[in-house]
GUSE-551676 format. One line per 8 residues: number of its first residue (from 0); their letters; for each residue x negated, y negated, z of N, C-alpha, C. Coordinates in steps of 0.05 Angstrom, whole numbers. Layout:
NUM = a = X,Y,Z,X,Y,Z,X,Y,Z  ... $
This chain:
0 = mfksktrf = -2345,-1265,3751,-2353,-1284,3730,-2376,-1272,3714  -2375,-1276,3687,-2394,-1264,3669,-2421,-1278,3673  -2442,-1262,3676,-2469,-1273,3680,-2485,-1268,3655  -2495,-1290,3643,-2511,-1288,3619,-2538,-1275,3624  -2548,-1261,3603,-2574,-1248,3606,-2597,-1268,3600  -2619,-1263,3613,-2643,-1280,3609,-2653,-1275,3580  -2659,-1297,3566,-2668,-1294,3538,-2699,-1293,3537  -2712,-1308,3555,-2742,-1309,3554,-2753,-1306,3583 $
8 = iiynnhti = -2776,-1294,3585,-2790,-1292,3611,-2818,-1304,3609  -2823,-1323,3627,-2850,-1336,3627,-2868,-1320,3644  -2887,-1307,3632,-2906,-1289,3646,-2928,-1305,3660  -2940,-1323,3645,-2961,-1341,3656,-2962,-1366,3638  -2982,-1382,3642,-2983,-1407,3627,-2987,-1403,3597  -2996,-1378,3590,-3002,-1373,3562,-2984,-1352,3549  -2966,-1340,3565,-2950,-1317,3554,-2920,-1320,3560  -2904,-1319,3539,-2875,-1319,3541,-2865,-1295,3524 $
16 = fepdysde = -2847,-1279,3535,-2837,-1256,3519,-2807,-1253,3524  -2793,-1238,3505,-2765,-1232,3507,-2762,-1205,3522  -2743,-1204,3541,-2738,-1178,3555,-2726,-1157,3536  -2731,-1132,3542,-2720,-1110,3526,-2696,-1097,3540  -2673,-1100,3529,-2648,-1089,3541,-2639,-1063,3527  -2657,-1052,3510,-2648,-1029,3494,-2643,-1004,3511  -2653,-1003,3535,-2648,-979,3552,-2623,-981,3568  -2609,-1004,3565,-2584,-1006,3580,-2564,-986,3570 $
24 = rkprkrar = -2546,-978,3587,-2526,-957,3580,-2507,-968,3559  -2504,-952,3536,-2486,-960,3515,-2458,-952,3522  -2438,-966,3510,-2410,-960,3516,-2403,-932,3506  -2386,-918,3520,-2378,-891,3513,-2360,-892,3488  -2362,-871,3471,-2345,-869,3448,-2317,-861,3457  -2297,-867,3439,-2270,-859,3446,-2267,-829,3445  -2247,-819,3457,-2242,-790,3457,-2240,-780,3429  -2248,-755,3425,-2249,-743,3399,-2221,-743,3386 $
32 = iedkesde = -2200,-739,3401,-2173,-739,3389,-2167,-766,3377  -2177,-788,3390,-2171,-814,3380,-2187,-819,3354  -2212,-809,3353,-2227,-812,3328,-2214,-797,3305  -2204,-774,3311,-2191,-758,3290,-2166,-772,3279  -2150,-783,3297,-2126,-798,3289,-2133,-823,3273  -2154,-836,3281,-2162,-861,3267,-2171,-854,3239  -2186,-832,3236,-2195,-824,3210,-2172,-817,3191  -2151,-803,3202,-2128,-796,3186,-2112,-820,3177 $
40 = laglfrds = -2112,-841,3193,-2095,-864,3187,-2111,-886,3172  -2137,-881,3169,-2154,-902,3157,-2144,-907,3128  -2141,-932,3122,-2133,-940,3095,-2103,-939,3090  -2087,-930,3110,-2058,-928,3106,-2044,-953,3119  -2022,-960,3109,-2007,-983,3118,-1978,-976,3123  -1966,-987,3143,-1937,-985,3147,-1923,-1006,3131  -1903,-997,3116,-1889,-1016,3099,-1875,-1037,3116  -1877,-1062,3108,-1866,-1084,3125,-1836,-1084,3125 $
48 = qyydsrlp = -1823,-1073,3105,-1794,-1074,3103,-1781,-1047,3110  -1793,-1025,3102,-1780,-999,3105,-1795,-981,3124  -1806,-992,3145,-1817,-976,3167,-1807,-987,3193  -1787,-973,3205,-1775,-982,3230,-1780,-959,3250  -1799,-963,3268,-1807,-942,3287,-1784,-933,3305  -1763,-949,3307,-1740,-943,3325,-1718,-928,3310  -1722,-923,3284,-1700,-911,3268,-1696,-882,3277  -1671,-875,3285,-1666,-847,3293,-1662,-829,3269 $
56 = dacvvlag = -1665,-803,3274,-1660,-782,3253,-1675,-789,3227  -1700,-797,3230,-1715,-806,3207,-1741,-790,3204  -1752,-792,3181,-1778,-779,3175,-1798,-800,3165  -1823,-795,3169,-1843,-813,3158,-1852,-802,3131  -1852,-820,3111,-1858,-812,3084,-1883,-828,3075  -1901,-814,3062,-1925,-827,3052,-1924,-828,3021  -1925,-852,3010,-1927,-856,2981,-1951,-873,2975  -1971,-862,2961,-1996,-876,2957,-2010,-881,2983 $
64 = dtlfkvki = -2015,-906,2990,-2028,-913,3015,-2009,-925,3036  -1983,-922,3031,-1963,-935,3048,-1944,-916,3061  -1940,-920,3087,-1921,-904,3103,-1894,-917,3105  -1873,-901,3102,-1846,-910,3104,-1832,-893,3124  -1813,-904,3139,-1796,-888,3157,-1767,-890,3147  -1756,-867,3140,-1730,-867,3126,-1712,-847,3139  -1686,-853,3139,-1667,-834,3150,-1667,-809,3132  -1668,-786,3144,-1670,-761,3129,-1646,-757,3111 $
72 = nalsklsh = -1622,-762,3121,-1598,-757,3105,-1596,-777,3081  -1608,-801,3084,-1607,-820,3062,-1623,-810,3038  -1646,-797,3042,-1661,-785,3020,-1650,-758,3012  -1641,-743,3031,-1633,-715,3026,-1609,-714,3007  -1591,-733,3009,-1567,-732,2992,-1571,-742,2963  -1595,-752,2957,-1600,-763,2931,-1604,-741,2910  -1617,-719,2918,-1623,-697,2899,-1631,-672,2914  -1628,-650,2901,-1636,-624,2913,-1666,-624,2918 $
80 = klhamvdg = -1681,-637,2900,-1710,-637,2902,-1719,-652,2928  -1707,-675,2933,-1714,-690,2957,-1703,-676,2982  -1680,-664,2980,-1669,-649,3003,-1689,-627,3012  -1700,-613,2992,-1719,-592,2999,-1744,-603,3012  -1751,-627,3005,-1776,-639,3016,-1773,-651,3044  -1749,-662,3050,-1746,-676,3075,-1729,-661,3096  -1716,-640,3088,-1699,-625,3107,-1716,-614,3130  -1709,-620,3154,-1723,-609,3177,-1749,-623,3183 $
88 = tetsgdcn = -1752,-648,3175,-1777,-662,3179,-1775,-683,3202  -1758,-678,3221,-1754,-697,3243,-1780,-702,3259  -1797,-682,3259,-1822,-684,3275,-1845,-697,3259  -1839,-705,3235,-1861,-718,3219,-1868,-745,3232  -1893,-753,3228,-1902,-778,3239,-1924,-790,3221  -1937,-810,3231,-1958,-823,3216,-1981,-803,3209  -1986,-784,3227,-2008,-765,3223,-1999,-741,3206  -1974,-736,3204,-1964,-713,3188,-1939,-721,3172 $
96 = pvrldaep = -1942,-741,3154,-1919,-750,3139,-1911,-731,3117  -1887,-735,3107,-1878,-722,3082,-1891,-737,3059  -1906,-722,3043,-1921,-735,3021,-1906,-734,2995  -1901,-758,2984,-1887,-760,2958,-1907,-768,2937  -1907,-755,2914,-1924,-762,2892,-1911,-786,2877  -1913,-810,2889,-1901,-834,2878,-1916,-858,2886  -1913,-879,2871,-1925,-905,2878,-1909,-919,2899  -1921,-934,2917,-1906,-948,2938,-1884,-965,2927 $
104 = ddlrallw = -1889,-980,2905,-1868,-997,2893,-1844,-981,2883  -1850,-957,2873,-1828,-940,2863,-1810,-931,2887  -1823,-923,2909,-1807,-914,2932,-1792,-938,2944  -1804,-961,2944,-1790,-985,2954,-1765,-990,2937  -1768,-987,2911,-1745,-991,2893,-1722,-971,2899  -1730,-946,2905,-1709,-926,2911,-1695,-933,2937  -1711,-941,2958,-1699,-948,2983,-1682,-974,2981  -1692,-992,2964,-1676,-1016,2959,-1649,-1009,2947 $
112 = aihtppde = -1649,-990,2928,-1623,-981,2915,-1605,-968,2935  -1617,-953,2955,-1601,-939,2975,-1587,-960,2993  -1601,-981,3000,-1590,-1000,3020,-1575,-1024,3007  -1574,-1025,2981,-1560,-1047,2967,-1532,-1039,2960  -1512,-1056,2965,-1484,-1050,2958,-1481,-1044,2929  -1464,-1024,2921,-1461,-1017,2893,-1454,-1040,2875  -1436,-1058,2884,-1429,-1080,2867,-1452,-1098,2860  -1470,-1101,2879,-1494,-1118,2875,-1513,-1104,2856 $
120 = lkqpikdi = -1515,-1078,2857,-1533,-1063,2839,-1524,-1065,2810  -1498,-1068,2806,-1487,-1069,2779,-1489,-1097,2766  -1499,-1117,2781,-1501,-1144,2770,-1523,-1144,2748  -1520,-1160,2728,-1540,-1161,2706,-1568,-1170,2717  -1589,-1159,2706,-1616,-1166,2713,-1621,-1194,2704  -1631,-1211,2722,-1633,-1240,2716,-1662,-1250,2713  -1681,-1235,2723,-1709,-1244,2721,-1728,-1220,2718  -1753,-1226,2711,-1772,-1205,2705,-1779,-1188,2729 $
128 = shlrkfcs = -1781,-1200,2753,-1787,-1184,2777,-1765,-1164,2782  -1740,-1172,2777,-1717,-1154,2781,-1718,-1131,2760  -1727,-1138,2736,-1729,-1118,2715,-1750,-1097,2722  -1773,-1106,2733,-1794,-1088,2741,-1785,-1069,2763  -1768,-1080,2781,-1757,-1063,2803,-1740,-1040,2791  -1724,-1047,2771,-1707,-1026,2758,-1724,-1006,2743  -1747,-1014,2732,-1765,-995,2719,-1777,-976,2740  -1784,-987,2763,-1794,-970,2785,-1772,-950,2794 $
136 = larishaf = -1748,-960,2796,-1725,-943,2804,-1721,-920,2784  -1723,-927,2758,-1719,-906,2737,-1741,-885,2739  -1766,-893,2743,-1788,-874,2744,-1785,-855,2767  -1781,-865,2791,-1779,-847,2814,-1754,-830,2814  -1732,-841,2803,-1708,-826,2801,-1711,-802,2781  -1726,-807,2760,-1731,-786,2741,-1749,-765,2753  -1769,-774,2768,-1789,-755,2780,-1776,-736,2800  -1756,-746,2815,-1744,-731,2836,-1714,-724,2831 $
144 = dcssqksl = -1707,-724,2805,-1680,-715,2796,-1657,-729,2810  -1660,-756,2815,-1638,-771,2826,-1621,-782,2803  -1603,-766,2793,-1589,-771,2768,-1573,-797,2769  -1559,-802,2791,-1542,-826,2793,-1559,-852,2792  -1581,-852,2807,-1599,-876,2807,-1613,-879,2780  -1620,-857,2767,-1633,-859,2741,-1614,-870,2720  -1590,-861,2720,-1570,-871,2701,-1565,-901,2705  -1563,-909,2730,-1559,-937,2736,-1582,-954,2726 $
152 = alsairdv = -1606,-945,2731,-1630,-961,2724,-1633,-963,2694  -1630,-941,2680,-1633,-941,2650,-1612,-958,2637  -1588,-957,2647,-1566,-973,2636,-1572,-1003,2640  -1582,-1010,2663,-1589,-1038,2668,-1611,-1048,2649  -1631,-1030,2645,-1653,-1037,2627,-1643,-1040,2598  -1625,-1022,2590,-1614,-1024,2563,-1599,-1050,2559  -1585,-1059,2579,-1570,-1084,2577,-1588,-1108,2573  -1612,-1107,2585,-1631,-1129,2583,-1638,-1134,2554 $
160 = ldnslset = -1640,-1113,2538,-1648,-1116,2510,-1628,-1132,2493  -1604,-1135,2503,-1583,-1149,2489,-1579,-1178,2499  -1596,-1186,2519,-1593,-1214,2528,-1619,-1229,2526  -1618,-1254,2533,-1641,-1272,2528,-1665,-1265,2545  -1662,-1250,2566,-1685,-1243,2583,-1707,-1228,2567  -1698,-1211,2548,-1717,-1196,2533,-1735,-1214,2516  -1726,-1238,2510,-1742,-1257,2494,-1764,-1269,2510  -1763,-1266,2537,-1783,-1278,2554,-1803,-1257,2564 $
168 = csssdlhl = -1799,-1232,2556,-1817,-1210,2565,-1845,-1214,2552  -1865,-1211,2568,-1893,-1211,2558,-1899,-1184,2546  -1922,-1182,2534,-1931,-1156,2523,-1933,-1135,2545  -1943,-1143,2569,-1945,-1124,2591,-1918,-1115,2601  -1898,-1133,2600,-1871,-1125,2608,-1859,-1106,2587  -1864,-1111,2561,-1854,-1093,2540,-1867,-1066,2543  -1893,-1066,2550,-1907,-1040,2554,-1894,-1025,2577  -1887,-1039,2599,-1874,-1026,2622,-1848,-1014,2614 $
176 = laetavgc = -1832,-1029,2597,-1806,-1019,2588,-1810,-993,2571  -1829,-995,2552,-1834,-972,2535,-1845,-948,2551  -1863,-954,2570,-1874,-933,2587,-1852,-919,2604  -1833,-935,2613,-1811,-924,2629,-1793,-907,2612  -1787,-915,2587,-1771,-899,2569,-1784,-873,2562  -1811,-874,2557,-1826,-850,2550,-1826,-831,2574  -1832,-842,2598,-1833,-825,2622,-1807,-813,2630  -1785,-827,2624,-1758,-817,2631,-1746,-801,2608 $
184 = etpillda = -1761,-797,2587,-1752,-780,2564,-1726,-790,2553  -1725,-816,2546,-1700,-827,2534,-1707,-840,2507  -1708,-823,2485,-1716,-833,2459,-1699,-855,2448  -1673,-855,2454,-1655,-876,2443,-1663,-903,2455  -1668,-904,2481,-1676,-928,2495,-1703,-937,2484  -1722,-918,2481,-1748,-924,2470,-1746,-937,2443  -1729,-926,2426,-1726,-937,2399,-1716,-966,2400  -1697,-971,2418,-1687,-999,2421,-1709,-1018,2431 $
192 = ivsrwikr = -1725,-1009,2450,-1747,-1025,2460,-1767,-1031,2438  -1775,-1010,2423,-1794,-1013,2402,-1784,-1033,2380  -1758,-1030,2374,-1747,-1048,2354,-1748,-1077,2363  -1742,-1082,2388,-1744,-1109,2399,-1773,-1119,2399  -1792,-1102,2406,-1820,-1109,2407,-1830,-1116,2379  -1823,-1099,2359,-1832,-1104,2332,-1821,-1131,2321  -1796,-1137,2327,-1785,-1163,2318,-1800,-1186,2330  -1808,-1184,2355,-1822,-1206,2368,-1851,-1208,2357 $
200 = iqrhqvps = -1863,-1186,2350,-1889,-1187,2337,-1887,-1201,2310  -1867,-1193,2295,-1864,-1204,2268,-1857,-1234,2269  -1844,-1243,2290,-1838,-1271,2293,-1861,-1287,2307  -1883,-1273,2312,-1907,-1285,2325,-1900,-1295,2353  -1881,-1282,2367,-1874,-1289,2394,-1891,-1275,2415  -1902,-1252,2407,-1921,-1238,2424,-1944,-1229,2406  -1969,-1226,2416,-1991,-1218,2400,-1990,-1189,2391  -2003,-1183,2369,-2002,-1156,2358,-2021,-1137,2372 $
208 = vpgiisad = -2043,-1146,2382,-2064,-1128,2393,-2053,-1112,2417  -2040,-1125,2437,-2029,-1108,2459,-2009,-1087,2448  -1995,-1093,2427,-1977,-1073,2415,-1993,-1049,2404  -2016,-1055,2391,-2033,-1033,2381,-2042,-1015,2404  -2052,-1028,2425,-2063,-1013,2448,-2041,-997,2462  -2018,-1009,2466,-1996,-995,2479,-1986,-971,2462  -1984,-976,2436,-1975,-955,2418,-1994,-931,2418  -2020,-938,2420,-2041,-917,2421,-2039,-901,2447 $
216 = tlhiprls = -2035,-916,2469,-2033,-903,2495,-2008,-886,2498  -1986,-896,2488,-1960,-882,2492,-1952,-865,2468  -1969,-865,2447,-1964,-848,2423,-1937,-855,2410  -1935,-881,2401,-1911,-890,2388,-1919,-899,2360  -1917,-882,2340,-1926,-888,2312,-1913,-912,2300  -1887,-916,2304,-1872,-938,2292,-1883,-965,2302  -1887,-967,2328,-1898,-991,2339,-1927,-995,2330  -1942,-974,2328,-1970,-975,2319,-1971,-987,2290 $
224 = gaacyahl = -1953,-977,2273,-1953,-986,2245,-1947,-1016,2243  -1927,-1025,2257,-1919,-1053,2255,-1940,-1071,2267  -1951,-1063,2290,-1971,-1080,2304,-1997,-1080,2288  -2006,-1057,2277,-2030,-1056,2261,-2026,-1073,2235  -2003,-1071,2223,-1998,-1087,2199,-1999,-1117,2205  -1988,-1125,2227,-1988,-1154,2234,-2017,-1163,2239  -2033,-1146,2253,-2060,-1154,2259,-2077,-1154,2234  -2071,-1136,2215,-2086,-1135,2190,-2083,-1160,2174 $
232 = qevaeqss = -2059,-1172,2176,-2055,-1198,2162,-2072,-1220,2175  -2074,-1219,2202,-2091,-1238,2216,-2121,-1234,2208  -2129,-1209,2207,-2157,-1203,2199,-2163,-1213,2171  -2144,-1209,2153,-2148,-1218,2125,-2150,-1248,2124  -2134,-1262,2140,-2135,-1292,2140,-2161,-1302,2152  -2171,-1288,2172,-2195,-1298,2187,-2221,-1287,2177  -2220,-1269,2157,-2245,-1258,2146,-2261,-1280,2132  -2287,-1277,2134,-2304,-1298,2122,-2325,-1285,2104 $
240 = tisdqgvt = -2332,-1299,2082,-2353,-1290,2064,-2380,-1301,2074  -2399,-1284,2077,-2424,-1292,2091,-2448,-1293,2072  -2444,-1288,2046,-2466,-1289,2027,-2456,-1296,1999  -2475,-1304,1982,-2468,-1310,1954,-2459,-1285,1939  -2466,-1261,1949,-2459,-1236,1936,-2430,-1228,1943  -2417,-1243,1959,-2389,-1238,1965,-2384,-1218,1988  -2405,-1213,2004,-2401,-1196,2027,-2382,-1209,2047  -2363,-1193,2057,-2342,-1204,2075,-2344,-1192,2102 $
248 = rlhmdpkl = -2342,-1209,2122,-2342,-1199,2150,-2313,-1199,2160  -2305,-1176,2171,-2278,-1173,2182,-2279,-1179,2211  -2262,-1198,2220,-2262,-1206,2248,-2239,-1192,2263  -2244,-1168,2273,-2224,-1153,2289,-2226,-1161,2318  -2203,-1158,2332,-2202,-1166,2360,-2221,-1148,2376  -2237,-1160,2393,-2256,-1144,2409,-2243,-1126,2430  -2218,-1130,2435,-2204,-1113,2455,-2198,-1085,2443  -2200,-1083,2417,-2194,-1057,2404,-2219,-1039,2405 $
256 = dmsqkmhl = -2215,-1013,2411,-2237,-995,2411,-2244,-986,2383  -2265,-970,2380,-2274,-962,2353,-2253,-945,2339  -2239,-928,2353,-2218,-912,2340,-2196,-929,2329  -2188,-949,2344,-2166,-967,2335,-2175,-984,2311  -2201,-992,2311,-2211,-1006,2288,-2212,-989,2263  -2219,-963,2267,-2219,-944,2245,-2191,-941,2233  -2171,-941,2251,-2143,-939,2241,-2136,-964,2224  -2145,-987,2232,-2140,-1011,2217,-2153,-1010,2189 $
264 = lagywslv = -2178,-1000,2188,-2192,-997,2163,-2178,-977,2145  -2169,-955,2157,-2154,-934,2142,-2129,-946,2130  -2115,-963,2146,-2090,-976,2137,-2096,-996,2115  -2118,-1010,2117,-2126,-1029,2097,-2129,-1016,2070  -2144,-994,2069,-2149,-979,2045,-2123,-968,2034  -2107,-956,2051,-2082,-942,2043,-2062,-962,2031  -2059,-986,2043,-2040,-1005,2033,-2049,-1018,2007  -2075,-1023,2004,-2085,-1034,1979,-2081,-1014,1956 $
272 = nyweqlrr = -2086,-988,1963,-2083,-967,1943,-2053,-964,1936  -2035,-967,1956,-2006,-965,1951,-1998,-987,1931  -2008,-1011,1936,-2000,-1034,1918,-2011,-1030,1890  -2035,-1019,1888,-2047,-1015,1861,-2030,-995,1845  -2021,-974,1859,-2004,-954,1845,-1977,-967,1837  -1966,-983,1855,-1940,-996,1849,-1943,-1016,1826  -1966,-1030,1826,-1970,-1050,1805,-1972,-1037,1777  -1985,-1014,1776,-1990,-1001,1750,-1965,-986,1740 $
280 = yplkfvsc = -1950,-975,1758,-1927,-959,1750,-1901,-970,1762  -1884,-983,1745,-1860,-995,1755,-1842,-974,1770  -1828,-984,1790,-1810,-966,1805,-1789,-954,1786  -1783,-929,1791,-1763,-915,1774,-1736,-919,1787  -1716,-919,1770,-1688,-921,1779,-1671,-903,1761  -1648,-895,1772,-1630,-878,1756,-1617,-896,1735  -1625,-892,1710,-1615,-910,1689,-1591,-897,1674  -1578,-914,1659,-1556,-905,1642,-1569,-894,1616 $
288 = shnkcsdi = -1553,-890,1596,-1563,-880,1570,-1575,-901,1553  -1576,-926,1562,-1587,-947,1546,-1618,-947,1549  -1632,-941,1528,-1661,-941,1528,-1672,-969,1533  -1657,-989,1524,-1667,-1016,1527,-1670,-1025,1556  -1654,-1013,1574,-1655,-1021,1602,-1683,-1015,1614  -1693,-991,1609,-1720,-984,1619,-1742,-1001,1606  -1739,-1007,1580,-1758,-1023,1566,-1759,-1051,1578  -1736,-1063,1582,-1734,-1090,1594,-1746,-1090,1622 $
296 = werrwava = -1739,-1071,1638,-1749,-1069,1665,-1780,-1068,1666  -1791,-1050,1650,-1820,-1047,1650,-1834,-1072,1640  -1823,-1086,1620,-1835,-1110,1609,-1834,-1133,1630  -1811,-1137,1642,-1808,-1158,1661,-1823,-1153,1687  -1826,-1127,1694,-1842,-1118,1717,-1870,-1128,1714  -1882,-1124,1690,-1910,-1132,1685,-1912,-1163,1686  -1892,-1177,1676,-1892,-1206,1677,-1891,-1216,1706  -1873,-1205,1722,-1870,-1213,1750,-1896,-1209,1765 $
304 = lgapkvlc = -1909,-1186,1761,-1933,-1180,1776,-1957,-1197,1768  -1955,-1210,1745,-1976,-1228,1736,-1970,-1257,1743  -1948,-1262,1758,-1941,-1289,1765,-1961,-1300,1786  -1966,-1326,1786,-1985,-1338,1806,-1978,-1332,1835  -1952,-1332,1841,-1943,-1327,1869,-1952,-1299,1878  -1952,-1280,1860,-1961,-1253,1867,-1991,-1251,1868  -2004,-1263,1849,-2034,-1261,1847,-2047,-1276,1870  -2034,-1297,1881,-2046,-1312,1903,-2040,-1301,1931 $
312 = asqvdvlg = -2022,-1281,1932,-2015,-1269,1958,-2036,-1249,1966  -2038,-1245,1993,-2057,-1225,2004,-2050,-1197,1994  -2070,-1183,1985,-2065,-1156,1974,-2058,-1135,1996  -2063,-1142,2021,-2056,-1123,2043,-2028,-1129,2054  -2016,-1152,2045,-1989,-1158,2054,-1969,-1146,2033  -1968,-1120,2033,-1953,-1106,2012,-1923,-1111,2015  -1914,-1113,2040,-1885,-1119,2044,-1879,-1147,2033  -1897,-1166,2037,-1893,-1192,2026,-1894,-1192,1996 $
320 = liritrgl = -1912,-1177,1984,-1915,-1175,1955,-1889,-1163,1942  -1878,-1143,1955,-1854,-1131,1944,-1831,-1151,1945  -1829,-1166,1967,-1808,-1186,1970,-1811,-1208,1949  -1836,-1217,1945,-1841,-1238,1925,-1833,-1228,1897  -1841,-1203,1891,-1835,-1191,1865,-1805,-1189,1860  -1791,-1180,1881,-1762,-1177,1878,-1749,-1205,1874  -1759,-1225,1889,-1748,-1252,1886,-1751,-1263,1858  -1774,-1257,1845,-1779,-1265,1818,-1760,-1251,1798 $
328 = lvvdkele = -1756,-1225,1803,-1740,-1210,1784,-1710,-1215,1787  -1702,-1223,1811,-1674,-1229,1816,-1665,-1253,1798  -1683,-1272,1794,-1676,-1296,1778,-1686,-1295,1749  -1697,-1272,1742,-1708,-1268,1715,-1685,-1268,1694  -1685,-1286,1675,-1663,-1288,1656,-1662,-1264,1637  -1685,-1255,1628,-1685,-1232,1610,-1674,-1207,1623  -1679,-1204,1649,-1669,-1181,1664,-1639,-1181,1664  -1627,-1203,1660,-1597,-1205,1660,-1586,-1193,1635 $
336 = tmdskcra = -1602,-1187,1615,-1593,-1174,1590,-1590,-1144,1594  -1600,-1134,1616,-1596,-1105,1622,-1567,-1100,1628  -1559,-1075,1627,-1533,-1067,1636,-1531,-1074,1666  -1509,-1086,1674,-1507,-1096,1702,-1512,-1075,1723  -1503,-1050,1718,-1507,-1029,1738,-1537,-1021,1739  -1549,-1020,1715,-1578,-1014,1714,-1594,-1035,1729  -1587,-1060,1724,-1602,-1082,1736,-1599,-1080,1767  -1575,-1075,1776,-1570,-1073,1805,-1586,-1050,1817 $
344 = kalqslhd = -1587,-1027,1803,-1602,-1004,1813,-1632,-1010,1813  -1642,-1024,1793,-1670,-1030,1791,-1678,-1048,1815  -1662,-1069,1819,-1669,-1087,1842,-1666,-1073,1868  -1646,-1055,1870,-1642,-1040,1895,-1666,-1022,1901  -1679,-1012,1879,-1703,-995,1883,-1725,-1010,1896  -1728,-1036,1891,-1748,-1053,1904,-1741,-1057,1934  -1716,-1062,1939,-1707,-1064,1967,-1712,-1039,1982  -1705,-1016,1970,-1709,-990,1983,-1739,-984,1988 $
352 = acenlndt = -1756,-992,1969,-1785,-988,1972,-1795,-1004,1996  -1785,-1028,1999,-1793,-1045,2021,-1785,-1033,2048  -1760,-1024,2049,-1749,-1012,2074,-1765,-986,2081  -1770,-970,2060,-1784,-945,2065,-1812,-950,2075  -1826,-969,2063,-1853,-976,2071,-1853,-986,2100  -1833,-1003,2106,-1831,-1014,2134,-1828,-991,2154  -1812,-971,2147,-1806,-949,2165,-1830,-930,2168  -1848,-929,2148,-1870,-910,2149,-1897,-923,2151 $
360 = lgdhftnl = -1898,-948,2161,-1924,-962,2164,-1943,-947,2181  -1933,-934,2202,-1951,-918,2220,-1967,-897,2205  -1956,-886,2184,-1970,-865,2168,-1995,-877,2155  -1994,-902,2146,-2016,-915,2132,-2039,-920,2151  -2033,-923,2177,-2054,-930,2196,-2064,-905,2212  -2059,-882,2200,-2069,-857,2212,-2097,-852,2201  -2116,-848,2219,-2144,-844,2210,-2147,-815,2199  -2148,-813,2173,-2150,-787,2160,-2179,-779,2153 $
368 = l = -2198,-794,2163,-2226,-789,2156,-2236,-764,2170 $
């Protein structure tokens, strides 16, 4: 039976003190081999789903801070790269695992794909968590040359862009999709993802600032241009005059760093300058031999640009200004006196200018200082 130690000793009527047990024998440390093993395993975890200590013909794999136990032939047959890494590793264990340069979630996705029936893998992605798993599968398959699994994952991700699930993706989910496409070196998929992201920014379904940050991180000029343009319209709307002298304060999002803010200012100047040049010099078009066509076009151009709808629009919304101008000229009665082919070409030149500007927005937001 455990005997408690005396806490106080009464020495006399005037003195009470606590006994000193510091000289008692301290417990012995564990054997050195145990300390060494503990140090090696410190901070590591066995995966709850893919670590079965009873699994035969298996190797222990370390990804990040997580240990997995996997059948050697299951990994070996996926690619030559994995075969070279796990072949002959039957003696691996928690203290000497096969180390993979991969995130635990990515390896889980690969093992999930190995153990899932093919028909089930080909089912459409139905929720965001499932989509993230396929992104993990694509990344690790690309890293270790698992061509079959990579093709399966990228195809499933591409299909998502054509269904309603893509409309529920947050900015972080869209970043993950773009990051996966960049990492897997699939420019066609990246272009489709960026197009979907830009449409959602333009519809105000997702904020523009995460798009700016992601485009900067992943080096995607087209996304950068569209996201910066959208945020610039917000900045223009929210800007405030703070003095009688007309000084204006620009309210940029605090999540943007100084370089990204400089890009916005560069775009502001470039777009205003673009519109000034367009306002002064009417767009050229391939005209017929009728001199009157060019004269009518230049005259009605000046009238359209002086209309209240144009003058009241934001000067940095150049795409909007071009559309407004074209809308006014389409219904202009005097413009109808032009040769029909010349009129069609002139109006087409406005449409082409809008499309070209939309495609090259990223160039305007390049900091050339």
